[in-house]
C-alpha positions in Angstrom: 57.2 18.4 36.6 59.6 18.8 33.2 58.0 21.3 31.5 57.3 24.9 32.0 53.6 26.1 30.9 55.0 29.4 29.1 57.8 27.6 27.6 56.0 24.5 26.4 52.9 27.1 25.1 55.6 28.9 23.2 57.1 25.7 21.6 53.6 24.6 20.9 53.1 27.6 19.0 56.1 27.5 17.0 55.0 24.0 16.1 51.7 24.9 15.1 53.7 27.7 12.9 55.6 24.8 11.0 59.1 25.1 12.9 60.3 21.6 13.3 63.2 22.4 15.5 60.2 23.4 18.2 58.9 19.9 18.1 62.4 18.5 18.5 62.5 20.7 21.6 59.4 19.6 23.0 60.1 16.0 22.5 63.5 16.8 24.1 61.6 18.1 27.2 59.1 15.6 27.7 60.1 12.1 25.9 61.7 11.3 29.6 58.6 11.9 31.4 56.4 10.4 28.6 58.2 7.4 29.0 58.5 7.0 32.8 54.7 7.7 32.9 53.9 4.6 30.5 56.8 2.6 31.6 55.3 2.8 35.2 51.3 1.6 33.1 52.9 -1.1 31.5 55.2 -4.5 32.3 57.6 -4.2 29.3 60.3 -1.4 28.6 59.7 -2.4 24.8 56.1 -2.0 25.0 56.5 1.2 26.9 58.9 2.5 23.8 56.1 1.7 21.6 53.3 3.3 23.2 55.2 6.5 23.5 56.2 6.5 19.9 52.3 6.1 19.3 51.5 9.0 21.7 54.1 11.2 19.9 52.5 10.7 16.4 49.4 11.5 17.9 50.7 14.7 19.6 51.9 15.6 16.1 48.8 15.0 14.5 47.1 17.0 17.5 49.1 19.7 17.7 47.5 22.1 15.2 44.2 21.7 17.1 45.3 22.2 20.2 43.8 25.6 21.7 45.5 25.9 24.5 49.4 25.6 23.9 50.0 26.2 28.1 47.9 23.0 28.8 50.2 20.9 26.9 51.5 18.8 29.4 48.1 17.5 30.6 47.2 17.5 27.0 50.3 15.2 26.6 49.5 13.1 29.3 45.8 12.5 28.3 47.5 11.2 24.8 49.3 8.8 26.8 46.7 7.7 28.7 44.4 7.0 26.0 47.1 5.1 23.7 47.8 3.0 27.2 44.2 2.2 27.0 43.7 1.5 23.4 46.7 -1.0 23.9 45.1 -2.9 26.7 41.6 -2.7 24.7 43.1 -4.7 21.9 45.1 -6.8 24.3 42.0 -7.9 26.6 39.4 -7.8 23.8 37.0 -6.4 26.1 36.0 -2.5 26.8 37.6 -1.2 29.8 34.9 -0.5 32.5 36.0 2.5 34.8 35.9 1.7 38.3 34.8 5.0 39.9 34.4 5.3 43.8 32.1 6.7 45.9 33.2 10.2 47.0 35.6 9.1 50.0 36.4 11.0 52.8 39.8 12.1 52.5 41.8 12.5 55.4 43.5 15.9 55.9 46.2 14.4 58.3 47.5 12.0 55.8 50.8 11.3 57.0 52.5 9.9 53.8 51.0 13.2 51.7 54.1 14.7 51.2 57.3 12.7 52.5 57.3 9.8 50.1 60.4 9.8 48.0 60.7 9.4 44.0 62.6 5.9 45.1 59.7 4.7 47.5 57.0 5.4 45.0 58.8 3.3 42.2 59.5 0.8 44.5 56.0 0.1 45.3 54.3 0.8 42.1 54.4 -2.4 40.7 52.4 -3.8 43.7 49.3 -1.5 43.2 46.5 -1.7 41.0 46.2 0.7 37.8 44.0 3.1 38.9 46.2 3.8 41.8 49.4 3.2 40.2 48.7 5.9 37.7 47.7 8.8 40.2 50.9 8.2 42.3 52.7 8.2 39.0 51.0 11.7 37.6 51.0 13.2 40.7 54.4 12.5 42.5 56.4 11.2 40.0 55.2 13.6 36.9 54.5 16.3 39.5 51.4 17.4 38.0 48.9 19.2 40.2 45.9 17.9 41.3 43.8 19.6 38.9 46.1 18.6 36.1 45.8 14.9 37.4 41.9 15.2 37.2 42.1 16.5 33.5 44.1 13.9 32.6 42.2 11.1 34.3 38.9 12.5 33.4 37.6 12.5 36.8 36.9 15.5 39.6 39.5 16.8 41.6 37.8 15.0 44.9 38.3 11.4 42.8 41.8 12.2 42.5 42.1 13.0 46.1 40.3 10.1 47.3 42.3 7.6 45.0 45.6 9.5 45.8 44.6 9.0 49.9 44.0 5.1 49.0 47.2 4.5 46.7 49.6 6.3 49.4 47.7 3.8 51.9 48.4 0.8 49.8 51.6 2.0 48.8 52.7 2.5 52.8 51.5 -1.3 53.0 53.7 -2.6 50.2 56.7 -0.5 51.5 56.2 -1.7 54.9 56.2 -5.5 53.5 59.5 -4.8 51.7 61.1 -3.2 54.8 61.0 0.7 53.6 60.1 2.9 56.5 57.1 5.3 55.7 
């Protein structure tokens, strides 16, 4: 993960106290990870630029109300996720219905649990459905802990585990089809 909770918390407090340089530092630390997350969720780098800009505006507006400054990273990705969802709702003109899975049994002996490289994950992302793509981006590419992923996604940790399990399996199939060794 790009940020450090303590450093981020101090930067947030400095922002809340009106220090403009602190916001520039936050953007400096988090802009690239935020862009990579949004870019992984949308088809166009130009659209990702626009959505990231919208997310930063929302962050700037919301920072004074952030009560747990050390929780900046999950808060930031939650804002980005909402920005993406708002965009998709406008594009499709229909409310997005969340697809919730039944509590799936997670195989603790998941062979792909910790061995996927960033390159492999990025190579297979385009072939995954949005829910599975998003959980892999947050967990593997942004290095958010399971609890933070659950917070961003608005689901229980068990749902994150089952989505990760399913996403890893789907990714393994995609990578295998493309000639990667899992």
